[in-house]
Every structure is written in C-alpha cells, then in structure tokens.
Biopython code that builds the backbone (N, CA, C, O; Angstrom):
import numpy as np
from Bio.PDB.StructureBuilder import StructureBuilder

atoms = [
    (1, "MET", "N", (-5.647, 11.261, 21.290)),
    (1, "MET", "CA", (-6.001, 10.515, 19.831)),
    (1, "MET", "C", (-4.785, 10.318, 19.008)),
    (1, "MET", "O", (-4.126, 11.306, 18.684)),
    (2, "GLU", "N", (-4.455, 9.209, 18.667)),
    (2, "GLU", "CA", (-3.383, 9.046, 17.685)),
    (2, "GLU", "C", (-3.647, 9.058, 16.262)),
    (2, "GLU", "O", (-4.514, 8.355, 15.744)),
    (3, "ARG", "N", (-2.833, 9.926, 15.579)),
    (3, "ARG", "CA", (-2.953, 10.248, 14.292)),
    (3, "ARG", "C", (-2.438, 9.166, 13.333)),
    (3, "ARG", "O", (-1.277, 8.758, 13.360)),
    (4, "LYS", "N", (-3.329, 8.754, 12.530)),
    (4, "LYS", "CA", (-2.763, 7.626, 11.315)),
    (4, "LYS", "C", (-1.779, 7.924, 10.607)),
    (4, "LYS", "O", (-1.740, 9.086, 10.204)),
    (5, "LYS", "N", (-0.791, 7.096, 10.265)),
    (5, "LYS", "CA", (0.500, 7.395, 9.537)),
    (5, "LYS", "C", (0.454, 6.349, 8.506)),
    (5, "LYS", "O", (0.366, 5.149, 8.766)),
    (6, "LEU", "N", (0.532, 6.969, 7.050)),
    (6, "LEU", "CA", (0.872, 5.845, 6.193)),
    (6, "LEU", "C", (2.049, 5.307, 5.963)),
    (6, "LEU", "O", (2.974, 5.953, 5.471)),
    (7, "CYS", "N", (2.106, 4.469, 6.189)),
    (7, "CYS", "CA", (3.385, 3.454, 6.028)),
    (7, "CYS", "C", (2.932, 1.982, 5.373)),
    (7, "CYS", "O", (1.782, 1.607, 5.142)),
    (8, "LYS", "N", (4.085, 1.319, 5.161)),
    (8, "LYS", "CA", (3.850, -0.050, 4.307)),
    (8, "LYS", "C", (3.621, -1.027, 5.553)),
    (8, "LYS", "O", (3.873, -0.760, 6.728)),
    (9, "SER", "N", (3.137, -2.112, 5.090)),
    (9, "SER", "CA", (2.539, -3.074, 6.219)),
    (9, "SER", "C", (3.716, -4.138, 6.193)),
    (9, "SER", "O", (4.336, -4.423, 5.168)),
    (10, "VAL", "N", (3.933, -4.650, 7.354)),
    (10, "VAL", "CA", (5.078, -5.673, 7.469)),
    (10, "VAL", "C", (4.237, -6.837, 7.664)),
    (10, "VAL", "O", (4.793, -7.901, 7.395)),
    (11, "ASN", "N", (3.120, -6.900, 8.036)),
    (11, "ASN", "CA", (2.151, -8.227, 8.452)),
    (11, "ASN", "C", (1.810, -8.714, 7.126)),
    (11, "ASN", "O", (2.407, -9.697, 6.688)),
    (12, "ASP", "N", (0.840, -8.081, 6.384)),
    (12, "ASP", "CA", (0.354, -8.342, 5.111)),
    (12, "ASP", "C", (0.971, -7.898, 3.993)),
    (12, "ASP", "O", (0.338, -7.145, 3.254)),
    (13, "LYS", "N", (2.224, -8.250, 3.681)),
    (13, "LYS", "CA", (2.514, -8.047, 2.224)),
    (13, "LYS", "C", (2.725, -9.125, 1.059)),
    (13, "LYS", "O", (2.964, -10.315, 1.264)),
    (14, "LYS", "N", (2.636, -8.706, 0.188)),
    (14, "LYS", "CA", (2.911, -9.473, -0.985)),
    (14, "LYS", "C", (4.000, -9.334, -1.875)),
    (14, "LYS", "O", (4.668, -10.249, -2.357)),
    (15, "ILE", "N", (4.140, -7.971, -2.076)),
    (15, "ILE", "CA", (5.605, -7.424, -2.401)),
    (15, "ILE", "C", (6.321, -6.589, -1.822)),
    (15, "ILE", "O", (7.481, -6.865, -1.515)),
    (16, "PHE", "N", (5.808, -5.493, -1.580)),
    (16, "PHE", "CA", (6.528, -4.336, -0.708)),
    (16, "PHE", "C", (5.676, -4.056, 0.536)),
    (16, "PHE", "O", (6.017, -3.284, 1.433)),
    (17, "GLY", "N", (4.627, -4.700, 0.507)),
    (17, "GLY", "CA", (3.363, -4.161, 1.514)),
    (17, "GLY", "C", (2.669, -2.725, 1.300)),
    (17, "GLY", "O", (2.017, -2.245, 2.227)),
    (18, "VAL", "N", (2.799, -2.094, 0.175)),
    (18, "VAL", "CA", (2.534, -0.607, -0.117)),
    (18, "VAL", "C", (1.076, -1.022, -0.001)),
    (18, "VAL", "O", (0.468, -0.449, 0.903)),
    (19, "CYS", "N", (0.368, -1.922, -0.745)),
    (19, "CYS", "CA", (-1.314, -1.938, -0.917)),
    (19, "CYS", "C", (-1.758, -2.046, 0.217)),
    (19, "CYS", "O", (-2.703, -1.307, 0.492)),
    (20, "ALA", "N", (-1.201, -3.084, 1.384)),
    (20, "ALA", "CA", (-1.862, -3.356, 2.501)),
    (20, "ALA", "C", (-1.282, -2.188, 3.377)),
    (20, "ALA", "O", (-1.842, -2.267, 4.470)),
    (21, "GLY", "N", (-0.631, -1.414, 3.366)),
    (21, "GLY", "CA", (-0.376, -0.045, 4.067)),
    (21, "GLY", "C", (-1.300, 0.839, 3.732)),
    (21, "GLY", "O", (-1.847, 1.419, 4.670)),
    (22, "VAL", "N", (-1.673, 1.142, 2.500)),
    (22, "VAL", "CA", (-2.619, 1.980, 2.082)),
    (22, "VAL", "C", (-3.949, 1.535, 2.492)),
    (22, "VAL", "O", (-4.747, 2.351, 2.953)),
    (23, "ALA", "N", (-4.249, 0.286, 2.358)),
    (23, "ALA", "CA", (-5.539, -0.327, 2.750)),
    (23, "ALA", "C", (-5.715, -0.222, 4.343)),
    (23, "ALA", "O", (-6.832, -0.073, 4.837)),
    (24, "ASP", "N", (-4.663, -0.301, 5.041)),
    (24, "ASP", "CA", (-4.789, -0.060, 6.567)),
    (24, "ASP", "C", (-5.214, 1.352, 6.934)),
    (24, "ASP", "O", (-6.116, 1.549, 7.748)),
    (25, "TYR", "N", (-4.509, 2.403, 6.281)),
    (25, "TYR", "CA", (-4.418, 4.049, 6.386)),
    (25, "TYR", "C", (-6.081, 4.344, 6.103)),
    (25, "TYR", "O", (-6.774, 4.960, 6.912)),
    (26, "PHE", "N", (-6.579, 3.814, 4.855)),
    (26, "PHE", "CA", (-8.076, 3.975, 4.571)),
    (26, "PHE", "C", (-8.932, 3.048, 5.189)),
    (26, "PHE", "O", (-10.118, 3.099, 4.860)),
    (27, "ASN", "N", (-8.594, 2.247, 5.982)),
    (27, "ASN", "CA", (-9.593, 1.261, 6.832)),
    (27, "ASN", "C", (-10.220, 0.290, 5.699)),
    (27, "ASN", "O", (-11.397, -0.043, 5.838)),
    (28, "ILE", "N", (-9.545, -0.142, 4.673)),
    (28, "ILE", "CA", (-10.669, -0.855, 3.832)),
    (28, "ILE", "C", (-9.872, -2.064, 3.475)),
    (28, "ILE", "O", (-8.676, -1.986, 3.755)),
    (29, "ASP", "N", (-10.269, -3.120, 2.937)),
    (29, "ASP", "CA", (-9.867, -4.349, 2.363)),
    (29, "ASP", "C", (-8.598, -4.305, 1.348)),
    (29, "ASP", "O", (-8.776, -3.957, 0.180)),
    (30, "PRO", "N", (-7.302, -4.672, 1.833)),
    (30, "PRO", "CA", (-6.411, -4.883, 1.071)),
    (30, "PRO", "C", (-6.463, -5.237, -0.617)),
    (30, "PRO", "O", (-5.848, -4.747, -1.565)),
    (31, "THR", "N", (-7.419, -6.248, -0.534)),
    (31, "THR", "CA", (-7.668, -6.770, -2.001)),
    (31, "THR", "C", (-8.261, -5.665, -2.984)),
    (31, "THR", "O", (-8.133, -5.658, -4.209)),
    (32, "ILE", "N", (-8.958, -4.705, -2.175)),
    (32, "ILE", "CA", (-9.740, -3.696, -3.233)),
    (32, "ILE", "C", (-8.535, -2.946, -3.815)),
    (32, "ILE", "O", (-8.225, -2.834, -5.001)),
    (33, "VAL", "N", (-7.904, -2.444, -2.698)),
    (33, "VAL", "CA", (-6.503, -1.554, -3.308)),
    (33, "VAL", "C", (-5.693, -2.376, -4.178)),
    (33, "VAL", "O", (-5.221, -1.779, -5.146)),
    (34, "ARG", "N", (-5.389, -3.740, -4.052)),
    (34, "ARG", "CA", (-4.703, -4.459, -5.099)),
    (34, "ARG", "C", (-5.323, -4.438, -6.272)),
    (34, "ARG", "O", (-4.588, -4.251, -7.242)),
    (35, "VAL", "N", (-6.501, -4.580, -6.479)),
    (35, "VAL", "CA", (-7.400, -4.501, -7.870)),
    (35, "VAL", "C", (-7.231, -3.322, -8.529)),
    (35, "VAL", "O", (-7.074, -3.272, -9.749)),
    (36, "ILE", "N", (-7.261, -1.835, -7.414)),
    (36, "ILE", "CA", (-7.240, -0.736, -8.317)),
    (36, "ILE", "C", (-5.745, -0.469, -8.640)),
    (36, "ILE", "O", (-5.481, 0.290, -9.572)),
    (37, "TRP", "N", (-4.766, -1.047, -7.928)),
    (37, "TRP", "CA", (-3.493, -0.950, -8.221)),
    (37, "TRP", "C", (-3.004, -1.565, -9.823)),
    (37, "TRP", "O", (-2.271, -1.143, -10.718)),
    (38, "GLY", "N", (-3.784, -2.693, -9.632)),
    (38, "GLY", "CA", (-3.822, -3.577, -10.717)),
    (38, "GLY", "C", (-4.067, -3.163, -12.071)),
    (38, "GLY", "O", (-3.327, -3.345, -13.038)),
    (39, "VAL", "N", (-5.581, -2.380, -12.028)),
    (39, "VAL", "CA", (-5.855, -1.471, -13.078)),
    (39, "VAL", "C", (-5.115, -0.466, -13.678)),
    (39, "VAL", "O", (-4.965, -0.230, -14.877)),
    (40, "LEU", "N", (-4.619, 0.162, -12.592)),
    (40, "LEU", "CA", (-3.834, 1.185, -13.105)),
    (40, "LEU", "C", (-2.350, 1.108, -13.397)),
    (40, "LEU", "O", (-1.522, 1.987, -13.634)),
    (41, "ALA", "N", (-2.245, -0.487, -13.292)),
    (41, "ALA", "CA", (-0.838, -0.668, -13.880)),
    (41, "ALA", "C", (-1.065, -0.722, -15.574)),
    (41, "ALA", "O", (-0.253, -0.466, -16.464)),
    (42, "PHE", "N", (-2.176, -1.062, -15.645)),
    (42, "PHE", "CA", (-2.575, -1.248, -17.298)),
    (42, "PHE", "C", (-2.911, -0.077, -17.786)),
    (42, "PHE", "O", (-2.959, -0.219, -19.008)),
    (43, "ALA", "N", (-3.188, 1.073, -17.478)),
    (43, "ALA", "CA", (-3.409, 2.287, -17.825)),
    (43, "ALA", "C", (-1.854, 3.018, -17.992)),
    (43, "ALA", "O", (-1.369, 3.745, -17.125)),
    (44, "TYR", "N", (-1.442, 2.804, -18.783)),
    (44, "TYR", "CA", (-0.261, 3.610, -19.309)),
    (44, "TYR", "C", (0.654, 3.478, -18.269)),
    (44, "TYR", "O", (1.356, 4.460, -18.029)),
    (45, "GLY", "N", (0.840, 2.151, -17.389)),
    (45, "GLY", "CA", (1.901, 2.080, -16.424)),
    (45, "GLY", "C", (2.030, 2.954, -15.278)),
    (45, "GLY", "O", (3.009, 2.973, -14.533)),
    (46, "THR", "N", (0.772, 3.834, -15.148)),
    (46, "THR", "CA", (0.754, 4.864, -14.051)),
    (46, "THR", "C", (0.844, 3.979, -12.581)),
    (46, "THR", "O", (1.419, 4.438, -11.594)),
    (47, "GLY", "N", (0.216, 2.711, -12.600)),
    (47, "GLY", "CA", (0.172, 1.881, -11.278)),
    (47, "GLY", "C", (1.604, 1.513, -10.825)),
    (47, "GLY", "O", (2.028, 1.794, -9.704)),
    (48, "VAL", "N", (2.226, 0.950, -11.646)),
    (48, "VAL", "CA", (3.664, 0.312, -11.812)),
    (48, "VAL", "C", (4.582, 1.353, -11.025)),
    (48, "VAL", "O", (5.200, 1.106, -9.989)),
    (49, "ILE", "N", (4.547, 2.803, -11.851)),
    (49, "ILE", "CA", (5.361, 3.777, -11.329)),
    (49, "ILE", "C", (4.994, 4.172, -9.778)),
    (49, "ILE", "O", (5.823, 4.237, -8.870)),
    (50, "ALA", "N", (3.458, 4.446, -9.645)),
    (50, "ALA", "CA", (3.174, 4.847, -8.499)),
    (50, "ALA", "C", (3.786, 3.924, -7.379)),
    (50, "ALA", "O", (4.438, 4.341, -6.421)),
    (51, "TYR", "N", (3.486, 2.646, -7.634)),
    (51, "TYR", "CA", (3.680, 1.516, -6.327)),
    (51, "TYR", "C", (5.332, 1.611, -6.201)),
    (51, "TYR", "O", (5.877, 1.791, -5.112)),
    (52, "LEU", "N", (5.916, 1.496, -7.194)),
    (52, "LEU", "CA", (7.540, 2.050, -7.053)),
    (52, "LEU", "C", (7.982, 2.890, -6.163)),
    (52, "LEU", "O", (8.766, 2.603, -5.258)),
    (53, "VAL", "N", (7.432, 4.118, -6.409)),
    (53, "VAL", "CA", (7.773, 5.210, -5.736)),
    (53, "VAL", "C", (7.222, 5.238, -4.250)),
    (53, "VAL", "O", (7.834, 5.710, -3.291)),
    (54, "ALA", "N", (6.095, 4.716, -4.220)),
    (54, "ALA", "CA", (5.406, 4.472, -2.886)),
    (54, "ALA", "C", (6.521, 3.134, -1.988)),
    (54, "ALA", "O", (6.639, 3.101, -0.763)),
    (55, "ALA", "N", (7.049, 2.390, -2.717)),
    (55, "ALA", "CA", (7.842, 1.336, -1.976)),
    (55, "ALA", "C", (9.050, 1.885, -1.377)),
    (55, "ALA", "O", (9.516, 1.385, -0.353)),
    (56, "PHE", "N", (9.620, 2.948, -1.994)),
    (56, "PHE", "CA", (10.707, 3.437, -1.581)),
    (56, "PHE", "C", (10.804, 4.414, -0.744)),
    (56, "PHE", "O", (11.809, 4.646, -0.072)),
    (57, "VAL", "N", (9.607, 5.152, -0.723)),
    (57, "VAL", "CA", (9.403, 6.717, -0.063)),
    (57, "VAL", "C", (8.541, 6.288, 1.490)),
    (57, "VAL", "O", (8.615, 6.927, 2.539)),
    (58, "LEU", "N", (7.812, 5.145, 1.268)),
    (58, "LEU", "CA", (6.877, 4.942, 2.363)),
    (58, "LEU", "C", (7.760, 4.370, 3.465)),
    (58, "LEU", "O", (8.530, 3.530, 3.000)),
    (59, "PRO", "N", (7.908, 4.574, 4.905)),
    (59, "PRO", "CA", (8.584, 3.883, 5.772)),
    (59, "PRO", "C", (7.830, 2.389, 6.210)),
    (59, "PRO", "O", (6.660, 2.240, 5.855)),
    (60, "ASP", "N", (8.355, 1.540, 6.808)),
    (60, "ASP", "CA", (7.959, 0.482, 7.124)),
    (60, "ASP", "C", (7.038, 0.459, 8.388)),
    (60, "ASP", "O", (7.446, 1.113, 9.347)),
    (61, "GLY", "N", (5.988, -0.128, 8.504)),
    (61, "GLY", "CA", (4.938, 0.059, 9.558)),
    (61, "GLY", "C", (5.412, -0.583, 10.976)),
    (61, "GLY", "O", (6.547, -1.049, 11.080)),
    (62, "GLN", "N", (4.736, -0.588, 11.778)),
    (62, "GLN", "CA", (5.007, -1.340, 13.130)),
    (62, "GLN", "C", (4.558, -2.827, 13.372)),
    (62, "GLN", "O", (3.334, -2.932, 13.285)),
    (63, "THR", "N", (5.180, -3.959, 13.641)),
    (63, "THR", "CA", (4.879, -5.106, 13.823)),
    (63, "THR", "C", (3.855, -4.970, 15.247)),
    (63, "THR", "O", (3.927, -4.232, 16.229)),
    (64, "GLY", "N", (2.942, -5.985, 14.872)),
    (64, "GLY", "CA", (1.847, -6.099, 16.127)),
    (64, "GLY", "C", (0.658, -6.650, 15.721)),
    (64, "GLY", "O", (0.621, -7.218, 14.629)),
    (65, "ALA", "N", (-0.391, -6.576, 16.460)),
    (65, "ALA", "CA", (-1.677, -6.937, 16.307)),
    (65, "ALA", "C", (-2.404, -5.810, 15.611)),
    (65, "ALA", "O", (-3.605, -5.912, 15.360)),
]
sb = StructureBuilder()
sb.init_structure("model")
sb.init_model(0)
sb.init_chain("A")
sb.init_seg("    ")
for serial, (resi, resn, name, xyz) in enumerate(atoms, 1):
    if name == "N":
        sb.init_residue(resn, " ", resi, " ")
    sb.init_atom(name, np.array(xyz, "f"), 0.0, 1.0, " ", f" {name:<3s}", serial, name[0])
structure = sb.get_structure()
C-alpha cells in the first residue's frame, strides 16, 4: 500500500499548483479547494499567507496520469 504524499500538482496548476495538490491529497475537486482558499484570502489575508508558505514548502509532484 502506497502512502499519499502532499505535494504541488505539476499537471493541473493555475499559479503554483498548491490547490490542485491539496485537492489530490484529499481526493476532492480542485475547484472546491480554490474557492475555500479564495474565501480565506479575504479573511484577513490568511489564505494568501498560507498559499505562499505552501508554494515554497511543498515539493513538486510526479508527472504522469
């Protein structure tokens, strides 16, 4: 059994691929994660800070299907 690993998406990225990577980890639609992150961005900027931290901390994911 292979463990899931949280990483940025290489195939489905809009800016850095963080939202698509998180959505892949939790097996949900990336649009839902992007909407949640957008709402958090308007809540005192916490979404922006969290996104930037994740963009620089998370490793790039594997390419492939």
